[in-house]
N, C-alpha and C positions, 0 to 999 in steps of 0.2 A: 237124772236124765237130762241131757242137753237137747235143745231144739235146733233144727237146722235154720240157717238164716236165708231168707228169701228177700231180695231187694224189693221195696215197695215205694211207690210215689206218695209222698205225704199229701194229705187232703188239701193243705194250703197251696200246693203247687199244681194241683189238677186244673186242666182246662179242657175245652172241647167235649168230646164224647165221655172222657173219663170223669170230668166234673159233673156231667149230667148223670152218669151212673152213681157217683157218690151222693149227689143230691137226692136221687131217687131212693137210694138205700137209707139215707137219713129220714126221708119222708115215710118210709115203710116201718123202720125199726127205731128211729131216734138216734141212730149211730151207724157206722160202717163196721160190720163184724169182720173179724180176721179172715174168715172163709171167703169173703168178698174182696177185702183189701189185698189179699195175696195175688189177685189177678190184675192189679193196677198197671202192670207193664203192658198188658194186652186188653185194652178196654173193649175191643170187638169181641174177644172171647168172654169177657165179663158180661157183656150185654146178652150174648147167646146163652150163657150159663144161667143167667137170671130169667131169661125167657123159658128155658127148659124147666127151671124150678117152678115158675108160675103155672106152667102147663101141667106139671105133675101134681102140684098141691091145690090148685084152685079150679081146674076145669072139671066138668062132670065125670064121675068115676063110680064104680061099684063100691069103692072104699070111702068111708067118711074121712073128713079132714083129720079127725083125731086118730083114726087108724093109720093114715099116711104119716102123720107126725111120729106115731109110735114105731112104725117101721124104720123111719130115719134114725130114731134114737137107738133102737135095738141094733141096727146095722152099724152105727157108729161105735157102740159098745163092743160088738163082736169083732170089729176091725181095729180096736184100740185107737179110734180117732177122737181126739179130745178137743173138738171145737165146740 
């Protein structure tokens, strides 16, 4: 199976908002995961996406954090998303 190519800005070339988003990602996870890096051409969208992720995963909810992570994994598997 071949993967589609999506242009990405290398970490070493990031500046401004994109550099901040990359630095934040490294601070959270120790690296920039592909699911984040693929948004590098639009750092404003990346910032909004990460805000949505934080709201879904870390704000008060009837679901535990483990349940939310499990839903993400099951959804990824069901849709053949291999990130």
